[in-house]
All heavy atoms as an XYZ file, in Angstrom:
907
protein
N     143.179   -156.689    126.480
C     143.446   -155.269    126.607
C     142.261   -154.428    126.133
O     142.190   -153.258    126.449
C     144.706   -154.890    125.838
C     145.957   -155.445    126.446
C     146.598   -156.527    125.890
C     146.480   -154.885    127.597
C     147.750   -157.043    126.458
C     147.629   -155.385    128.176
C     148.264   -156.470    127.610
N     141.366   -155.032    125.365
C     140.215   -154.294    124.862
C     139.318   -153.788    125.987
O     138.598   -152.809    125.806
C     139.413   -155.177    123.908
C     140.153   -155.477    122.624
C     139.466   -156.525    121.776
O     138.459   -157.109    122.223
O     139.941   -156.762    120.658
N     139.353   -154.421    127.144
C     138.557   -153.981    128.287
C     139.075   -152.670    128.864
O     138.384   -152.021    129.635
C     138.579   -155.041    129.394
C     137.892   -156.327    129.018
C     137.975   -157.308    130.167
C     137.314   -158.615    129.789
N     137.369   -159.587    130.892
N     140.265   -152.285    128.493
C     140.909   -151.092    129.043
C     141.090   -150.076    127.926
O     142.159   -149.963    127.331
C     142.251   -151.465    129.667
C     142.139   -152.545    130.688
N     141.770   -152.295    131.984
C     142.312   -153.886    130.601
C     141.737   -153.435    132.652
N     142.061   -154.418    131.833
N     140.039   -149.325    127.636
C     140.086   -148.410    126.501
C     140.961   -147.183    126.743
O     141.189   -146.398    125.842
C     138.678   -147.997    126.068
C     137.872   -147.353    127.181
O     138.371   -147.250    128.316
O     136.721   -146.965    126.915
N     141.483   -147.033    127.965
C     142.380   -145.921    128.237
C     143.827   -146.251    127.856
O     144.696   -145.396    127.901
C     142.314   -145.520    129.712
C     142.580   -146.683    130.658
O     142.310   -147.846    130.282
O     143.036   -146.437    131.781
N     144.064   -147.488    127.419
C     145.397   -147.926    127.023
C     145.394   -148.218    125.522
O     144.553   -148.954    125.017
C     145.810   -149.214    127.782
C     145.853   -148.982    129.285
C     147.133   -149.758    127.269
C     146.943   -148.056    129.756
N     146.340   -147.636    124.816
C     146.481   -147.918    123.384
C     147.537   -149.012    123.230
O     148.638   -148.892    123.748
C     146.924   -146.671    122.629
C     147.108   -146.909    121.151
C     147.591   -145.659    120.439
C     147.835   -145.968    118.976
N     148.482   -144.849    118.306
N     147.181   -150.066    122.521
C     148.092   -151.181    122.294
C     148.594   -151.118    120.859
O     147.814   -150.982    119.921
C     147.387   -152.531    122.558
C     148.317   -153.693    122.251
C     146.896   -152.607    123.993
N     149.902   -151.210    120.696
C     150.530   -151.241    119.385
C     151.151   -152.626    119.223
O     151.917   -153.056    120.076
C     151.612   -150.144    119.258
C     152.316   -150.245    117.921
C     151.004   -148.769    119.471
N     150.818   -153.308    118.138
C     151.317   -154.660    117.880
C     152.423   -154.615    116.827
O     152.346   -153.839    115.882
C     150.200   -155.557    117.338
C     149.050   -155.722    118.264
N     148.995   -156.707    119.210
C     147.906   -155.013    118.407
C     147.868   -156.606    119.883
N     147.181   -155.587    119.411
N     153.404   -155.469    117.005
C     154.438   -155.679    115.988
C     154.596   -157.180    115.812
O     154.457   -157.940    116.771
C     155.767   -155.068    116.436
O     155.641   -153.677    116.606
N     154.895   -157.608    114.597
C     155.016   -159.032    114.323
C     156.352   -159.626    114.747
O     156.476   -160.825    114.932
C     154.801   -159.306    112.834
C     153.408   -158.970    112.309
C     153.342   -159.192    110.804
C     152.354   -159.811    113.017
N     157.365   -158.761    114.910
C     158.687   -159.251    115.303
C     159.470   -158.115    115.947
O     159.017   -156.968    115.969
C     159.420   -159.831    114.090
C     159.578   -158.831    112.968
O     160.206   -157.790    113.139
N     158.999   -159.130    111.815
N     160.630   -158.440    116.452
C     161.439   -157.444    117.152
C     161.882   -156.296    116.270
O     161.949   -155.147    116.703
N     162.170   -156.591    115.016
C     162.593   -155.549    114.083
C     161.477   -154.523    113.876
O     161.715   -153.308    113.908
C     163.007   -156.187    112.760
O     163.474   -155.215    111.872
N     160.256   -155.017    113.673
C     159.106   -154.111    113.530
C     158.858   -153.329    114.823
O     158.468   -152.163    114.778
C     157.854   -154.892    113.143
C     157.817   -155.323    111.709
C     156.492   -155.969    111.327
O     155.493   -155.828    112.070
O     156.464   -156.634    110.277
N     159.074   -153.974    115.958
C     158.882   -153.288    117.240
C     159.851   -152.117    117.370
O     159.459   -151.033    117.815
C     159.065   -154.273    118.402
N     161.097   -152.324    116.963
C     162.076   -151.232    117.030
C     161.707   -150.093    116.086
O     161.857   -148.918    116.439
C     163.476   -151.759    116.729
C     164.054   -152.672    117.809
C     165.351   -153.300    117.339
C     164.261   -151.913    119.111
N     161.205   -150.433    114.900
C     160.743   -149.397    113.975
C     159.562   -148.622    114.560
O     159.482   -147.394    114.434
C     160.351   -150.001    112.626
C     161.498   -150.489    111.745
C     160.962   -151.225    110.517
C     162.378   -149.322    111.324
N     158.657   -149.344    115.219
C     157.510   -148.687    115.859
C     157.988   -147.753    116.970
O     157.481   -146.633    117.108
C     156.542   -149.729    116.418
N     158.973   -148.197    117.750
C     159.518   -147.338    118.810
C     160.153   -146.076    118.232
O     159.996   -144.990    118.787
C     160.543   -148.107    119.650
C     159.984   -149.105    120.640
C     161.105   -149.962    121.231
C     159.221   -148.386    121.751
N     160.872   -146.221    117.120
C     161.475   -145.049    116.466
C     160.386   -144.067    116.030
O     160.533   -142.855    116.198
C     162.330   -145.473    115.267
C     163.612   -146.187    115.628
C     164.647   -145.292    116.295
O     164.558   -144.045    116.192
O     165.555   -145.851    116.924
N     159.289   -144.590    115.487
C     158.177   -143.731    115.093
C     157.553   -143.024    116.284
O     157.226   -141.840    116.225
N     157.408   -143.751    117.383
C     156.850   -143.154    118.600
C     157.777   -142.078    119.150
O     157.315   -141.050    119.646
C     156.619   -144.230    119.659
C     155.507   -145.176    119.339
S     155.420   -146.442    120.637
C     154.654   -147.761    119.716
N     159.085   -142.316    119.050
C     160.058   -141.326    119.509
C     159.905   -140.034    118.711
O     159.922   -138.941    119.287
C     161.475   -141.885    119.371
C     162.621   -140.960    119.765
C     162.548   -140.602    121.250
C     163.962   -141.611    119.441
N     159.724   -140.162    117.402
C     159.537   -138.990    116.552
C     158.282   -138.212    116.933
O     158.240   -136.989    116.801
C     159.484   -139.395    115.070
C     160.768   -140.004    114.560
C     161.964   -139.083    114.713
O     161.888   -137.899    114.434
N     163.075   -139.639    115.165
N     157.265   -138.932    117.406
C     156.014   -138.299    117.828
C     156.040   -137.904    119.303
O     155.041   -137.425    119.833
C     154.843   -139.247    117.570
C     154.611   -139.532    116.109
C     153.514   -140.575    115.887
O     152.751   -140.847    116.830
O     153.436   -141.098    114.772
N     157.174   -138.124    119.954
C     157.336   -137.814    121.381
C     156.268   -138.522    122.220
O     155.638   -137.910    123.088
C     157.317   -136.307    121.622
C     157.933   -135.945    122.954
O     158.782   -136.666    123.466
N     157.487   -134.841    123.527
N     156.061   -139.790    121.928
C     155.013   -140.554    122.588
C     155.493   -141.988    122.830
O     155.021   -142.919    122.186
C     153.758   -140.547    121.716
S     152.358   -141.369    122.481
N     156.446   -142.161    123.736
C     156.991   -143.491    124.009
C     156.032   -144.297    124.880
O     155.275   -143.738    125.669
C     158.356   -143.373    124.684
C     159.466   -142.839    123.786
C     160.743   -142.620    124.576
C     159.717   -143.789    122.617
N     156.070   -145.609    124.756
C     155.137   -146.457    125.517
C     155.488   -146.542    127.000
O     156.641   -146.343    127.398
C     155.299   -147.830    124.853
C     156.687   -147.820    124.314
C     156.943   -146.394    123.886
N     154.476   -146.848    127.784
C     154.686   -147.028    129.224
C     155.204   -148.428    129.520
O     155.775   -148.665    130.578
C     153.389   -146.772    129.984
S     152.009   -147.796    129.446
N     155.033   -149.355    128.579
C     155.451   -150.738    128.781
C     155.649   -151.410    127.425
O     154.848   -151.212    126.515
C     154.380   -151.504    129.573
C     154.626   -152.988    129.844
C     155.822   -153.169    130.784
C     153.384   -153.619    130.460
N     156.717   -152.198    127.320
C     156.975   -152.992    126.122
C     156.898   -154.457    126.532
O     157.553   -154.871    127.494
C     158.366   -152.683    125.535
C     158.465   -151.210    125.154
C     158.656   -153.592    124.342
C     159.862   -150.768    124.799
N     156.104   -155.230    125.810
C     155.970   -156.656    126.074
C     156.544   -157.391    124.875
O     156.066   -157.225    123.749
C     154.487   -157.050    126.287
C     153.877   -156.214    127.414
C     154.374   -158.542    126.580
C     152.365   -156.317    127.497
N     157.581   -158.175    125.104
C     158.259   -158.895    124.034
C     158.112   -160.395    124.229
O     158.369   -160.913    125.317
C     159.759   -158.567    124.030
C     160.175   -157.127    123.801
C     161.667   -156.967    124.061
C     159.828   -156.697    122.383
N     157.727   -161.090    123.176
C     157.755   -162.549    123.184
C     159.198   -162.960    122.906
O     159.843   -162.417    122.007
C     156.819   -163.083    122.103
C     156.602   -164.578    122.197
O     157.534   -165.306    122.629
O     155.517   -165.041    121.848
N     159.720   -163.898    123.653
C     161.099   -164.341    123.435
C     161.259   -164.965    122.050
O     162.267   -164.775    121.393
C     161.545   -165.315    124.541
C     161.773   -164.555    125.849
C     162.820   -166.056    124.141
C     162.212   -165.413    127.013
N     160.247   -165.682    121.580
C     160.364   -166.463    120.343
C     159.735   -165.790    119.135
O     159.038   -166.434    118.365
C     159.756   -167.853    120.550
C     160.536   -168.638    121.575
O     161.755   -168.662    121.546
N     159.840   -169.256    122.499
N     159.985   -164.519    118.933
C     159.484   -163.840    117.734
C     160.365   -164.172    116.534
O     161.560   -164.426    116.701
C     159.494   -162.321    117.939
C     158.527   -161.814    118.971
S     158.520   -160.014    119.060
C     160.120   -159.678    119.786
N     159.792   -164.120    115.323
C     160.614   -164.335    114.125
C     161.448   -163.097    113.793
O     161.268   -162.045    114.396
C     159.564   -164.591    113.030
C     158.358   -163.863    113.502
C     158.382   -163.939    115.004
N     162.328   -163.215    112.843
C     163.194   -162.154    112.309
C     164.176   -161.659    113.372
O     165.373   -161.843    113.255
C     162.401   -160.980    111.696
C     163.342   -159.924    111.129
C     161.423   -161.468    110.642
N     163.690   -161.000    114.398
C     164.494   -160.569    115.550
C     163.739   -161.021    116.786
O     162.636   -160.549    117.047
C     164.684   -159.050    115.555
C     165.415   -158.529    116.789
S     165.472   -156.727    116.893
C     166.894   -156.390    115.875
N     164.333   -161.935    117.549
C     163.613   -162.466    118.703
C     163.591   -161.476    119.868
O     164.197   -160.401    119.803
C     164.168   -163.840    119.112
C     165.573   -163.767    119.667
O     165.944   -162.871    120.413
N     166.399   -164.748    119.301
N     162.904   -161.840    120.924
C     162.740   -160.953    122.068
C     164.038   -160.615    122.776
O     164.215   -159.501    123.261
N     164.953   -161.564    122.854
C     166.252   -161.290    123.485
C     167.019   -160.228    122.695
O     167.566   -159.291    123.269
C     167.083   -162.575    123.573
C     166.601   -163.566    124.594
C     167.520   -164.800    124.581
N     166.927   -165.882    125.323
C     166.094   -166.782    124.820
N     165.742   -166.722    123.549
N     165.613   -167.735    125.578
N     167.049   -160.410    121.363
C     167.747   -159.446    120.502
C     167.081   -158.069    120.566
O     167.770   -157.041    120.624
C     167.765   -159.949    119.061
C     168.563   -161.225    118.872
C     168.296   -161.917    117.553
O     167.177   -161.784    116.998
O     169.212   -162.605    117.074
N     165.759   -158.048    120.563
C     165.036   -156.773    120.642
C     165.307   -156.085    121.977
O     165.528   -154.870    122.016
C     163.539   -157.001    120.445
N     165.311   -156.858    123.057
C     165.591   -156.279    124.377
C     166.996   -155.673    124.406
O     167.180   -154.555    124.909
C     165.433   -157.340    125.469
C     165.798   -156.903    126.887
C     164.985   -155.701    127.341
C     165.620   -158.077    127.852
N     167.970   -156.373    123.870
C     169.328   -155.835    123.833
C     169.376   -154.534    123.026
O     170.022   -153.567    123.446
C     170.291   -156.867    123.253
C     170.521   -158.042    124.184
C     171.325   -159.148    123.538
O     171.160   -159.450    122.343
N     172.202   -159.769    124.303
N     168.699   -154.498    121.898
C     168.683   -153.286    121.066
C     167.993   -152.137    121.800
O     168.439   -150.987    121.728
C     167.986   -153.566    119.732
N     166.921   -152.440    122.517
C     166.215   -151.408    123.283
C     167.135   -150.845    124.360
O     167.229   -149.629    124.537
C     164.918   -151.988    123.893
C     163.880   -152.216    122.782
C     164.366   -151.088    124.994
C     162.699   -153.078    123.203
N     167.803   -151.704    125.078
C     168.687   -151.246    126.156
C     169.910   -150.504    125.630
O     170.473   -149.657    126.321
C     169.120   -152.426    127.041
C     167.980   -152.991    127.864
C     167.445   -151.947    128.838
N     166.376   -152.469    129.650
C     165.159   -151.966    129.685
N     164.841   -150.911    128.949
N     164.240   -152.482    130.470
N     170.332   -150.784    124.399
C     171.484   -150.102    123.816
C     171.135   -148.754    123.198
O     172.030   -148.014    122.807
C     172.153   -150.998    122.761
C     172.904   -152.143    123.405
O     173.439   -152.018    124.504
N     172.936   -153.278    122.732
N     169.861   -148.430    123.118
C     169.424   -147.150    122.563
C     169.148   -146.197    123.730
O     168.273   -146.466    124.549
C     168.164   -147.345    121.718
C     167.729   -146.074    121.034
O     167.711   -145.005    121.643
N     167.362   -146.186    119.775
N     169.857   -145.100    123.821
C     169.675   -144.198    124.968
C     168.257   -143.638    125.095
O     167.825   -143.299    126.196
C     170.693   -143.074    124.726
C     171.102   -143.197    123.298
C     170.861   -144.606    122.879
N     167.515   -143.572    124.006
C     166.142   -143.063    124.058
C     165.180   -144.081    124.664
O     164.125   -143.713    125.174
C     165.642   -142.684    122.661
C     166.438   -141.595    122.026
N     166.403   -140.291    122.459
C     167.319   -141.632    120.997
C     167.212   -139.561    121.722
N     167.780   -140.352    120.822
N     165.532   -145.358    124.581
C     164.636   -146.422    125.025
C     165.147   -147.170    126.250
O     164.434   -147.995    126.814
C     164.422   -147.448    123.901
C     164.027   -146.865    122.581
C     164.532   -147.376    121.404
C     163.140   -145.794    122.506
C     164.167   -146.851    120.175
C     162.779   -145.257    121.288
C     163.295   -145.780    120.116
N     166.350   -146.898    126.671
C     167.018   -147.732    127.676
C     166.305   -147.794    129.021
O     166.463   -148.761    129.767
C     168.463   -147.270    127.877
O     168.490   -145.951    128.388
N     165.516   -146.805    129.354
C     164.830   -146.783    130.659
C     163.373   -147.239    130.582
O     162.680   -147.255    131.598
C     164.888   -145.379    131.267
C     166.300   -144.870    131.526
C     167.003   -145.715    132.546
C     168.399   -145.173    132.810
N     169.238   -146.111    133.509
N     162.904   -147.617    129.396
C     161.520   -148.067    129.257
C     161.315   -149.392    129.981
O     162.205   -150.241    130.007
C     161.154   -148.231    127.779
C     161.134   -146.952    126.942
C     160.882   -147.292    125.479
C     160.076   -145.994    127.453
N     160.144   -149.572    130.554
C     159.790   -150.839    131.206
C     159.597   -151.900    130.136
O     158.876   -151.676    129.166
C     158.490   -150.696    132.002
C     158.597   -149.802    133.203
C     159.162   -150.593    134.337
C     159.124   -149.738    135.589
N     159.759   -150.373    136.690
N     160.248   -153.048    130.326
C     160.148   -154.145    129.362
C     159.840   -155.437    130.106
O     160.418   -155.714    131.155
C     161.451   -154.314    128.550
C     161.329   -155.480    127.572
C     161.809   -153.033    127.805
N     158.939   -156.209    129.521
C     158.600   -157.534    130.028
C     158.837   -158.532    128.909
O     158.376   -158.323    127.785
C     157.117   -157.606    130.468
C     156.715   -159.035    130.787
C     156.860   -156.699    131.655
N     159.577   -159.593    129.215
C     159.665   -160.730    128.303
C     158.533   -161.662    128.690
O     158.401   -162.047    129.849
C     161.010   -161.436    128.434
C     162.228   -160.668    127.934
C     163.503   -161.465    128.222
C     162.126   -160.374    126.458
N     157.707   -162.000    127.727
C     156.518   -162.825    127.952
C     156.755   -164.122    127.198
O     156.883   -164.114    125.970
C     155.297   -162.074    127.418
C     153.973   -162.564    127.886
C     153.722   -162.802    129.230
C     152.951   -162.767    126.985
C     152.479   -163.237    129.660
C     151.702   -163.204    127.401
C     151.470   -163.442    128.742
N     156.858   -165.225    127.920
C     157.314   -166.455    127.287
C     156.684   -167.691    127.897
O     156.178   -167.651    129.019
C     158.839   -166.543    127.457
O     159.342   -167.746    126.962
N     156.755   -168.790    127.172
C     156.350   -170.079    127.728
C     157.436   -170.625    128.640
O     157.206   -171.544    129.406
C     156.073   -171.104    126.608
O     157.232   -171.201    125.785
C     154.865   -170.702    125.788
N     158.615   -170.050    128.582
C     159.750   -170.523    129.361
C     159.816   -169.855    130.730
O     159.509   -168.675    130.871
C     161.054   -170.225    128.613
O     162.171   -170.477    129.443
N     160.231   -170.622    131.710
C     160.557   -170.040    133.013
C     161.922   -170.556    133.450
O     162.215   -170.648    134.633
C     159.474   -170.348    134.047
C     159.312   -171.838    134.319
O     159.948   -172.652    133.618
O     158.539   -172.178    135.229
N     162.755   -170.861    132.470
C     164.068   -171.419    132.783
C     164.923   -170.383    133.515
O     164.810   -169.176    133.270
C     164.776   -171.871    131.510
O     165.286   -170.767    130.804
N     165.784   -170.856    134.413
C     166.662   -169.932    135.143
C     167.514   -169.071    134.213
O     167.772   -167.907    134.519
C     167.525   -170.869    135.993
C     166.679   -172.091    136.182
C     165.912   -172.238    134.897
N     167.923   -169.619    133.067
C     168.747   -168.815    132.152
C     167.938   -167.669    131.539
O     168.464   -166.570    131.344
C     169.371   -169.687    131.062
O     168.375   -170.251    130.244
N     166.654   -167.893    131.247
C     165.812   -166.822    130.716
C     165.534   -165.766    131.780
O     165.532   -164.567    131.495
C     164.500   -167.382    130.160
C     164.695   -168.120    128.852
O     165.655   -167.809    128.115
O     163.879   -169.010    128.557
N     165.309   -166.207    133.008
C     165.094   -165.269    134.116
C     166.347   -164.421    134.318
O     166.269   -163.187    134.454
C     164.714   -166.019    135.417
C     164.676   -165.069    136.601
C     163.376   -166.734    135.252
N     167.510   -165.060    134.306
C     168.773   -164.331    134.482
C     169.014   -163.359    133.331
O     169.472   -162.232    133.550
C     169.932   -165.320    134.604
N     168.703   -163.778    132.104
C     168.862   -162.895    130.953
C     167.999   -161.651    131.116
O     168.477   -160.532    130.944
C     168.502   -163.626    129.653
C     168.597   -162.736    128.451
C     169.810   -162.559    127.808
C     167.485   -162.056    127.974
C     169.915   -161.718    126.709
C     167.576   -161.212    126.888
C     168.793   -161.039    126.246
N     166.725   -161.843    131.438
C     165.818   -160.703    131.615
C     166.351   -159.763    132.694
O     166.418   -158.545    132.492
C     164.420   -161.199    131.976
N     166.750   -160.331    133.803
C     167.248   -159.516    134.922
C     168.505   -158.744    134.520
O     168.661   -157.581    134.882
C     167.530   -160.415    136.124
C     167.875   -159.676    137.366
C     168.022   -160.626    138.546
C     168.319   -159.851    139.810
N     168.408   -160.714    140.979
N     169.380   -159.375    133.735
C     170.624   -158.709    133.340
C     170.374   -157.495    132.444
O     171.222   -156.615    132.331
C     171.578   -159.691    132.662
O     171.111   -160.037    131.369
N     169.198   -157.464    131.805
C     168.837   -156.326    130.957
C     167.702   -155.507    131.567
O     166.970   -154.821    130.863
C     168.469   -156.801    129.541
C     169.679   -157.173    128.735
C     170.113   -158.494    128.682
C     170.405   -156.212    128.057
C     171.232   -158.844    127.951
C     171.530   -156.548    127.321
C     171.947   -157.870    127.271
N     167.571   -155.587    132.883
C     166.586   -154.791    133.632
C     165.175   -154.956    133.067
O     164.474   -153.985    132.814
C     166.991   -153.315    133.650
C     166.181   -152.512    134.660
O     165.726   -153.091    135.668
O     165.980   -151.302    134.429
N     164.807   -156.207    132.841
C     163.463   -156.527    132.357
C     162.874   -157.602    133.267
O     163.593   -158.251    134.029
C     163.517   -157.025    130.919
N     161.585   -157.771    133.181
C     160.905   -158.842    133.899
C     160.642   -159.988    132.939
O     160.555   -159.781    131.732
C     159.562   -158.352    134.438
O     159.731   -157.239    135.275
N     160.500   -161.187    133.481
C     160.094   -162.337    132.683
C     158.815   -162.872    133.290
O     158.765   -163.167    134.478
C     161.154   -163.429    132.667
C     160.708   -164.661    131.881
C     161.222   -164.589    130.454
C     161.178   -165.930    132.530
N     157.784   -162.946    132.471
C     156.504   -163.492    132.917
C     156.174   -164.677    132.030
O     156.233   -164.586    130.802
C     155.384   -162.436    132.870
C     155.713   -161.320    133.863
C     154.030   -163.057    133.164
C     154.711   -160.203    133.932
N     155.860   -165.792    132.672
C     155.524   -167.007    131.938
C     154.071   -166.946    131.496
O     153.188   -166.600    132.273
C     155.746   -168.244    132.833
O     157.094   -168.216    133.298
C     155.503   -169.524    132.066
N     153.848   -167.296    130.230
C     152.488   -167.304    129.686
C     151.661   -168.341    130.431
O     152.088   -169.478    130.602
C     152.506   -167.648    128.196
C     153.148   -166.600    127.326
C     153.181   -167.058    125.883
C     153.904   -166.046    125.018
N     154.005   -166.505    123.614
N     150.481   -167.937    130.874
C     149.639   -168.882    131.614
C     148.899   -169.838    130.681
O     148.720   -169.557    129.496
C     148.650   -167.964    132.327
C     148.514   -166.805    131.403
C     149.888   -166.614    130.790
N     148.465   -170.925    131.242
C     147.690   -171.909    130.481
C     146.212   -171.533    130.481
O     145.524   -171.676    129.486
C     147.901   -173.316    131.064
C     149.364   -173.725    130.872
C     146.973   -174.330    130.427
C     149.758   -175.006    131.568
N     145.727   -171.003    131.581
C     144.307   -170.693    131.726
C     144.021   -169.232    131.368
O     144.773   -168.334    131.735
C     143.848   -170.980    133.150
C     143.974   -172.452    133.509
C     143.508   -172.751    134.919
O     142.802   -171.911    135.506
O     143.868   -173.825    135.412
N     142.891   -169.014    130.696
C     142.499   -167.679    130.247
C     142.340   -166.709    131.423
O     142.749   -165.553    131.331
C     141.199   -167.751    129.440
C     140.795   -166.409    128.890
C     141.423   -165.879    127.779
C     139.784   -165.661    129.496
C     141.070   -164.642    127.270
C     139.420   -164.420    128.994
C     140.066   -163.923    127.886
O     139.715   -162.699    127.401
N     141.775   -167.163    132.519
C     141.568   -166.285    133.678
C     142.902   -165.716    134.165
O     142.977   -164.547    134.549
C     140.863   -167.038    134.802
N     143.938   -166.531    134.122
C     145.255   -166.044    134.538
C     145.808   -165.036    133.536
O     146.490   -164.097    133.917
C     146.222   -167.215    134.709
C     145.853   -168.089    135.888
O     145.176   -167.657    136.819
N     146.280   -169.341    135.849
N     145.504   -165.230    132.265
C     145.930   -164.275    131.249
C     145.265   -162.920    131.478
O     145.904   -161.877    131.348
C     145.604   -164.806    129.852
C     146.066   -163.950    128.685
C     147.578   -163.780    128.691
C     145.617   -164.565    127.367
N     143.983   -162.940    131.840
C     143.295   -161.682    132.151
C     143.942   -160.973    133.340
O     144.083   -159.753    133.340
C     141.821   -161.942    132.445
C     140.995   -162.181    131.203
C     139.516   -162.278    131.511
O     139.141   -162.896    132.532
O     138.731   -161.727    130.729
N     144.356   -161.737    134.354
C     145.014   -161.139    135.524
C     146.352   -160.511    135.121
O     146.693   -159.421    135.587
C     145.225   -162.172    136.626
C     143.947   -162.578    137.310
S     144.130   -163.667    138.762
C     145.602   -164.577    138.479
N     147.099   -161.185    134.253
C     148.373   -160.644    133.799
C     148.148   -159.379    132.970
O     148.852   -158.383    133.141
C     149.160   -161.705    133.007
C     149.635   -162.808    133.955
C     150.339   -161.085    132.268
C     150.228   -164.012    133.259
N     147.143   -159.386    132.092
C     146.828   -158.199    131.294
C     146.472   -157.034    132.207
O     146.910   -155.901    131.984
C     145.692   -158.487    130.321
N     145.703   -157.294    133.251
C     145.356   -156.233    134.207
C     146.602   -155.706    134.905
O     146.759   -154.499    135.109
C     144.347   -156.716    135.229
C     143.926   -155.598    136.186
C     142.903   -156.036    137.179
C     142.475   -154.956    138.145
N     143.355   -153.865    138.407
N     147.521   -156.591    135.257
C     148.767   -156.156    135.890
C     149.581   -155.281    134.938
O     150.174   -154.284    135.360
C     149.580   -157.367    136.343
N     149.598   -155.626    133.637
C     150.285   -154.791    132.650
C     149.648   -153.410    132.580
O     150.338   -152.388    132.567
C     150.252   -155.440    131.264
C     151.120   -156.667    131.101
C     150.839   -157.574    130.107
C     152.210   -156.912    131.922
C     151.628   -158.703    129.920
C     153.008   -158.037    131.759
C     152.711   -158.932    130.750
N     148.324   -153.359    132.540
C     147.604   -152.084    132.482
C     147.870   -151.274    133.748
O     148.122   -150.065    133.688
C     146.094   -152.319    132.269
C     145.310   -151.033    132.456
C     145.838   -152.895    130.879
N     147.836   -151.925    134.898
C     148.119   -151.237    136.160
C     149.526   -150.652    136.151
O     149.750   -149.541    136.646
C     147.942   -152.181    137.351
C     146.494   -152.554    137.607
O     145.588   -151.892    137.049
O     146.264   -153.524    138.360
N     150.485   -151.397    135.591
C     151.861   -150.900    135.495
C     151.908   -149.649    134.624
O     152.565   -148.670    134.964
C     152.785   -151.975    134.918
C     154.213   -151.515    134.729
C     154.918   -151.184    136.020
O     154.813   -151.897    136.987
N     155.639   -150.082    136.036
N     151.192   -149.661    133.506
C     151.151   -148.477    132.645
C     150.514   -147.297    133.369
O     151.017   -146.182    133.307
C     150.383   -148.770    131.357
S     151.373   -149.580    130.123
N     149.407   -147.543    134.040
C     148.752   -146.462    134.780
C     149.667   -145.898    135.857
O     149.705   -144.694    136.077
C     147.433   -146.948    135.379
C     146.368   -147.145    134.323
O     146.375   -146.497    133.288
N     145.453   -148.056    134.579
N     150.434   -146.752    136.524
C     151.386   -146.309    137.528
C     152.441   -145.411    136.892
O     152.762   -144.340    137.404
C     152.055   -147.510    138.218
C     153.154   -147.128    139.163
C     152.836   -146.655    140.428
C     154.478   -147.238    138.788
C     153.864   -146.286    141.307
C     155.496   -146.871    139.654
C     155.195   -146.400    140.921
N     152.993   -145.840    135.751
C     154.019   -145.045    135.065
C     153.458   -143.704    134.595
O     154.124   -142.681    134.715
C     154.588   -145.831    133.872
C     155.418   -147.030    134.250
C     156.663   -146.684    135.027
O     157.338   -145.694    134.698
O     156.975   -147.412    135.996
N     152.252   -143.714    134.068
C     151.613   -142.476    133.602
C     151.393   -141.525    134.768
O     151.679   -140.332    134.680
C     150.295   -142.785    132.856
C     150.596   -143.501    131.539
C     149.480   -141.526    132.631
C     149.390   -144.133    130.877
N     150.887   -142.049    135.881
C     150.657   -141.202    137.059
C     151.965   -140.677    137.625
O     152.029   -139.537    138.098
C     149.879   -141.979    138.121
C     148.451   -142.234    137.702
O     147.878   -141.496    136.923
N     147.866   -143.303    138.232
N     153.015   -141.479    137.589
C     154.331   -141.044    138.083
C     154.843   -139.881    137.238
O     155.355   -138.899    137.783
C     155.295   -142.227    138.046
C     156.625   -141.960    138.702
C     157.437   -143.243    138.885
C     158.009   -143.691    137.567
N     158.936   -144.834    137.712
N     154.681   -139.966    135.916
C     155.114   -138.887    135.036
C     154.288   -137.630    135.237
O     154.801   -136.522    135.176
C     155.056   -139.325    133.578
C     156.097   -140.356    133.135
C     155.809   -140.820    131.714
C     157.487   -139.784    133.243
N     152.987   -137.804    135.462
C     152.103   -136.662    135.673
C     152.455   -135.909    136.947
O     152.306   -134.689    137.020
C     150.640   -137.115    135.741
O     150.252   -137.699    134.536
N     152.942   -136.620    137.941
C     153.285   -135.999    139.228
C     154.545   -135.165    139.116
O     154.765   -134.255    139.905
C     153.461   -137.077    140.298
N     155.395   -135.478    138.132
C     156.660   -134.731    137.975
C     156.423   -133.541    137.172
O     156.482   -132.727    136.685
C     157.724   -135.622    137.327
C     158.140   -136.732    138.262
O     158.061   -136.604    139.461
N     158.580   -137.841    137.685
């Protein structure tokens, strides 16, 4: 993401910290264009964080991606049931760069969509 200086990345160590960060962003009226959750985070995992995000009316429409080593049908179905995408972590670095670019493009699309309204 460092190659894309027009995007600010906020890191959280677990789902609980991510929710606290979202609350802080809400107070600053600056919600993210995309949330990327690892399914296997400590304290509060990605599934639990996604459910909490969808249950909060301020965050329920935010774009969310579950980023995981898993591509199991149950994980895909879970993501879909909570209006999120599931992207499997790639093995090769070049593929990771392509996924990062797709995330940035998604943010730019969301930003441009908001600017048009």
